[in-house]
C-alpha positions as CSV (number, residue, x, y, z in Angstrom):
1,M,103.2,-96.1,41.1
2,F,99.6,-94.9,40.9
3,S,99.1,-96.9,37.7
4,E,100.5,-100.0,39.4
5,F,97.8,-99.6,42.1
6,R,95.0,-99.4,39.6
7,N,96.3,-102.2,37.4
8,A,96.5,-104.4,40.4
9,S,92.7,-104.9,40.4
10,S,93.0,-107.1,37.3
11,R,95.7,-109.4,38.8
12,K,94.9,-112.8,40.2
13,V,94.6,-112.5,44.0
14,I,97.1,-114.8,45.7
15,M,96.5,-114.9,49.4
16,R,98.2,-117.4,51.7
17,R,97.1,-118.1,55.2
18,F,99.1,-119.6,58.1
19,T,98.7,-120.5,61.7
20,L,101.6,-119.5,63.9
21,P,102.8,-122.9,65.4
22,A,102.7,-123.5,69.1
23,V,106.5,-123.3,69.4
24,G,106.3,-119.9,67.9
25,L,103.7,-118.8,70.4
26,L,105.8,-120.1,73.2
27,G,108.7,-118.1,72.0
28,L,106.6,-114.9,71.7
29,A,105.2,-115.4,75.2
30,A,108.7,-115.8,76.6
31,L,109.6,-112.5,75.0
32,A,106.5,-110.8,76.6
33,L,107.2,-112.2,80.0
34,T,110.9,-111.5,80.1
35,G,110.6,-108.0,78.6
36,C,113.4,-108.7,76.1
37,Q,113.9,-106.0,73.5
38,S,112.6,-106.9,70.1
39,P,115.1,-107.4,67.3
40,S,113.5,-104.5,65.4
41,A,114.3,-102.0,68.2
42,E,118.0,-102.2,67.5
43,A,118.3,-103.1,63.8
44,E,118.0,-100.6,61.0
45,A,115.3,-101.2,58.5
46,A,116.4,-103.5,55.7
47,P,116.0,-102.3,52.1
48,A,112.6,-102.9,50.6
49,D,112.1,-106.1,48.6
50,P,109.4,-105.2,46.0
51,D,108.5,-108.8,45.6
52,A,108.1,-109.7,49.3
53,P,104.6,-110.3,50.4
54,L,103.0,-108.1,53.1
55,T,102.2,-110.1,56.2
56,I,99.4,-109.7,58.7
57,A,98.8,-111.3,62.1
58,T,95.1,-111.6,63.0
59,I,92.8,-113.2,65.5
60,P,89.6,-114.9,64.1
61,V,87.2,-112.3,62.7
62,G,83.8,-113.2,61.3
63,E,82.5,-116.7,61.9
64,D,79.4,-116.5,59.6
65,P,79.9,-119.1,56.9
66,T,77.4,-117.3,54.6
67,A,79.4,-114.1,54.6
68,E,82.8,-113.0,53.4
69,N,85.5,-113.2,56.1
70,P,86.5,-109.6,56.9
71,I,90.2,-110.3,57.2
72,E,90.3,-112.1,53.8
73,V,88.4,-109.2,52.3
74,F,90.9,-106.8,53.8
75,A,93.8,-108.8,52.5
76,E,92.3,-109.0,49.0
77,L,91.7,-105.3,48.9
78,L,95.2,-104.6,50.3
79,E,96.7,-106.7,47.5
80,E,94.8,-104.7,44.9
81,A,95.8,-101.4,46.5
82,T,99.5,-102.2,46.9
83,G,100.2,-104.6,44.1
84,R,101.9,-106.9,46.7
85,D,100.8,-110.4,47.7
86,V,99.4,-110.7,51.2
87,E,99.9,-113.5,53.7
88,I,97.7,-113.9,56.8
89,T,99.0,-115.5,60.0
90,D,96.2,-116.6,62.4
91,V,97.0,-116.3,66.1
92,P,94.8,-117.0,69.1
93,D,94.7,-113.6,70.9
94,Y,95.7,-110.0,70.8
95,L,98.9,-110.5,72.8
96,S,100.1,-112.9,70.1
97,V,99.3,-110.2,67.4
98,V,101.4,-107.7,69.3
99,E,104.3,-110.2,69.9
100,A,104.3,-111.3,66.3
101,I,104.7,-107.7,65.2
102,R,107.2,-106.9,67.9
103,A,109.4,-109.9,67.1
104,D,109.3,-109.1,63.3
105,H,107.3,-112.2,62.4
106,V,104.8,-110.1,60.5
107,D,104.5,-106.6,59.1
108,I,101.2,-105.4,60.5
109,G,98.1,-106.2,62.6
110,I,94.7,-104.5,63.1
111,M,93.3,-104.0,66.5
112,S,90.7,-101.9,68.3
113,G,91.5,-98.9,70.5
114,F,92.5,-100.4,73.8
115,P,94.7,-103.3,72.6
116,S,96.3,-100.8,70.2
117,A,97.0,-98.3,73.0
118,L,98.5,-101.0,75.2
119,A,100.7,-102.2,72.4
120,V,101.9,-98.8,71.5
121,N,102.7,-98.2,75.2
122,T,105.4,-100.9,75.0
123,G,107.4,-98.6,72.9
124,E,108.3,-101.5,70.6
125,V,105.3,-101.4,68.2
126,D,104.4,-98.5,65.9
127,A,100.9,-97.2,65.1
128,L,101.0,-96.7,61.3
129,V,97.4,-95.5,61.0
130,A,94.8,-94.6,63.7
131,F,91.0,-94.6,63.0
132,Q,89.5,-91.7,64.9
133,G,86.3,-92.1,66.9
134,D,83.0,-90.8,65.8
135,G,82.0,-89.2,69.1
136,K,79.2,-91.7,69.6
137,P,78.7,-94.1,72.5
138,V,80.7,-97.3,72.0
139,S,79.0,-99.8,74.3
140,T,75.8,-100.8,76.0
141,C,74.5,-103.6,78.2
142,V,71.8,-105.8,76.7
143,V,69.0,-107.4,78.8
144,L,66.0,-109.5,77.8
145,N,62.9,-107.4,77.3
146,D,61.1,-108.9,80.4
147,S,64.1,-108.2,82.7
148,P,63.5,-106.0,85.7
149,I,66.7,-104.2,85.0
150,Q,65.9,-100.7,83.8
151,E,69.2,-98.7,84.3
152,V,72.8,-99.4,84.8
153,E,72.6,-99.1,88.6
154,D,70.1,-102.0,88.6
155,L,73.0,-104.3,87.6
156,E,74.2,-104.3,91.2
157,G,74.3,-107.8,92.5
158,K,73.8,-109.2,89.0
159,T,75.9,-111.4,86.7
160,V,77.2,-109.6,83.6
161,A,78.7,-111.2,80.5
162,F,81.7,-109.6,78.8
163,A,83.3,-110.6,75.5
164,D,86.9,-110.9,76.7
165,Q,89.5,-108.9,78.4
166,A,90.9,-107.5,75.2
167,S,87.6,-106.2,73.8
168,S,87.2,-102.4,73.7
169,S,83.5,-102.5,73.2
170,G,82.8,-105.8,75.0
171,Y,84.9,-105.1,78.1
172,F,86.9,-101.9,78.6
173,M,84.1,-99.4,77.7
174,P,81.2,-101.1,79.5
175,V,83.3,-101.7,82.6
176,Y,84.1,-98.0,82.7
177,M,80.4,-97.3,82.2
178,L,79.6,-99.4,85.2
179,H,82.4,-97.8,87.2
180,E,81.0,-94.3,86.4
181,A,77.6,-95.6,87.8
182,G,79.3,-96.6,91.0
183,L,79.6,-100.3,90.3
184,E,82.9,-102.1,90.7
185,Q,83.7,-105.5,89.2
186,G,83.9,-108.3,91.7
187,T,82.4,-106.2,94.4
188,D,79.1,-104.9,93.1
189,Y,78.5,-107.4,90.2
190,E,79.9,-110.7,89.0
191,A,81.7,-110.7,85.6
192,I,82.1,-113.6,83.3
193,F,84.1,-113.7,80.1
194,A,82.2,-115.5,77.3
195,G,85.1,-115.6,74.8
196,G,83.5,-113.2,72.4
197,H,80.3,-111.2,71.7
198,E,78.5,-114.2,70.4
199,G,79.2,-116.1,73.6
200,S,77.8,-113.2,75.7
201,F,74.6,-113.2,73.7
202,A,74.3,-117.0,74.0
203,A,74.8,-116.7,77.8
204,L,72.0,-114.1,78.0
205,E,69.7,-116.0,75.8
206,Q,70.2,-119.2,77.9
207,G,69.6,-117.3,81.2
208,Q,73.1,-117.8,82.5
209,V,73.6,-114.1,83.0
210,D,71.5,-111.0,83.7
211,A,73.0,-108.8,81.0
212,A,75.5,-109.0,78.2
213,C,77.7,-105.9,77.5
214,T,78.6,-105.4,73.9
215,A,79.1,-102.9,71.1
216,V,76.3,-100.5,70.1
217,M,77.2,-101.2,66.5
218,L,76.5,-104.9,66.8
219,T,73.0,-104.2,68.2
220,E,72.4,-102.0,65.1
221,L,73.7,-104.6,62.6
222,G,71.1,-107.2,63.6
223,A,71.3,-110.9,62.6
224,P,73.6,-112.8,62.3
225,M,75.9,-110.5,64.3
226,F,73.2,-109.8,66.9
227,P,70.7,-112.7,67.5
228,F,67.8,-110.9,69.2
229,A,64.8,-109.5,67.3
230,D,63.0,-106.3,68.0
231,G,60.9,-106.7,71.2
232,E,63.1,-109.4,72.6
233,W,65.8,-107.1,74.2
234,R,66.5,-103.7,75.6
235,A,69.6,-101.6,75.9
236,V,70.7,-100.4,79.3
237,G,73.1,-97.5,79.5
238,E,75.6,-96.0,77.1
239,S,79.4,-95.8,77.5
240,P,81.4,-92.8,76.5
241,A,82.9,-92.5,73.0
242,M,86.5,-93.5,72.2
243,D,89.0,-91.0,70.8
244,I,90.4,-93.8,68.6
245,Q,88.4,-96.7,67.4
246,G,91.3,-98.8,66.3
247,A,94.7,-98.8,64.6
248,V,96.9,-100.6,62.1
249,L,100.1,-101.5,64.0
250,G,103.4,-102.2,62.3
251,R,106.8,-103.5,63.2
252,Q,109.4,-100.9,63.8
253,S,111.9,-102.4,61.3
254,L,109.6,-101.6,58.3
255,D,111.6,-99.7,55.7
256,D,110.2,-96.3,54.7
257,E,109.0,-97.4,51.3
258,T,107.0,-100.4,52.6
259,R,105.6,-98.3,55.5
260,T,104.3,-95.7,53.1
261,L,103.0,-98.3,50.7
262,I,101.0,-99.9,53.6
263,Q,99.7,-96.5,54.8
264,D,98.6,-95.5,51.3
265,G,97.0,-98.9,50.9
266,I,95.1,-98.6,54.2
267,A,93.7,-95.3,53.0
268,E,92.4,-96.9,49.8
269,V,91.1,-100.0,51.5
270,F,89.2,-98.3,54.3
271,S,87.0,-96.2,52.1
272,P,83.2,-95.9,52.4
273,E,82.6,-97.9,49.3
274,N,84.3,-100.9,50.9
275,A,82.5,-100.6,54.3
276,E,79.9,-103.3,53.6
277,R,82.4,-105.9,52.3
278,L,84.7,-105.3,55.3
279,G,82.1,-106.5,57.7
280,A,83.4,-106.2,61.3
281,Y,86.1,-103.7,60.0
282,G,83.5,-101.6,58.2
283,A,83.3,-99.0,60.9
284,F,86.9,-98.1,60.2
285,A,85.9,-97.2,56.6
286,A,83.9,-94.3,57.7
287,S,86.5,-93.0,60.2
288,E,88.9,-90.2,59.8
289,Q,92.4,-91.6,59.5
290,T,95.6,-90.3,61.1
291,V,98.9,-91.4,59.7
292,D,101.8,-92.0,62.2
293,P,99.8,-91.0,65.3
294,T,101.8,-90.2,68.3
295,S,101.7,-92.2,71.5
296,E,100.0,-89.3,73.2
297,S,97.1,-89.9,70.9
298,F,96.3,-93.0,73.0
299,A,96.7,-91.3,76.4
300,S,93.0,-91.1,77.0
301,F,92.8,-94.9,77.3
302,A,95.1,-95.0,80.3
303,E,92.4,-94.2,82.9
304,I,89.9,-96.6,81.5
305,A,92.5,-99.4,81.2
306,A,93.3,-98.8,84.9
307,V,89.7,-99.1,85.9
308,A,89.5,-102.4,84.0
309,G,92.8,-103.5,85.6
310,V,94.1,-104.9,82.3
311,E,97.7,-104.9,81.0
312,L,99.2,-106.1,77.8
313,K,99.9,-109.5,79.2
314,D,96.2,-109.9,79.9
315,L,95.2,-109.7,76.3
316,K,94.4,-113.4,75.9
């Protein structure tokens, strides 16, 4: 088997990409709303088909046309590591990733800490691999350099941009940071959702908001991920660290052979030498990995999710 992994690097990469049709999304949404049990919860895992492709559900990642798309890099590296073809299914939001896995439409999905925790909490999606946190602050709020805002408490009465309600670094962690400073959303400050980190930065640049809360990592990456040059911006506040940065989630009907193949492949893909190519997923490459983490591993997210007032159904 080890020689098959190594020889895979010389094979032609065959990667297919799909978009889950609207009717499929409607069906998945109905499953989420009615709370119906997924087919995988009752059925035993079918025998492995060594020729079957591995399938991934993903939301859009990496819009820079000059750079490699992180999910396509991940798929290419996973093909090389496992010797199996990989198919990507594009879906619009995190909820759709969870439902695609839960309904056995795909094998796996990759998500950050909070969406992963909420998904695992359903009891119908497995965490195959967890990427441990590095103990460093996850989020900060960015203001323009000439802003009078100097500390988190100064955001009282201001308008703050967040990425979206499913973002660990662009919503959950900064909202908790503001909460710890005594500021509550909707009461002490106005929150807007910009649809992503890029939208938050644009809103700040155009003067539509007073601050944009985002990942510390993005501010360190610089252009094109972070559009402000040195001297144009300042960071205000730091959120706590996260115990788990993210996870690879899998359908519960995965057979043991495929499950192990994916987990071994993840270990090979998310290695330091691949960090740069993996782009937005690069932080996972430096993280300690835990195989088959328990649901208790995600328990620390419960309090922060409660502060943000977000449930799985909100991950749009």
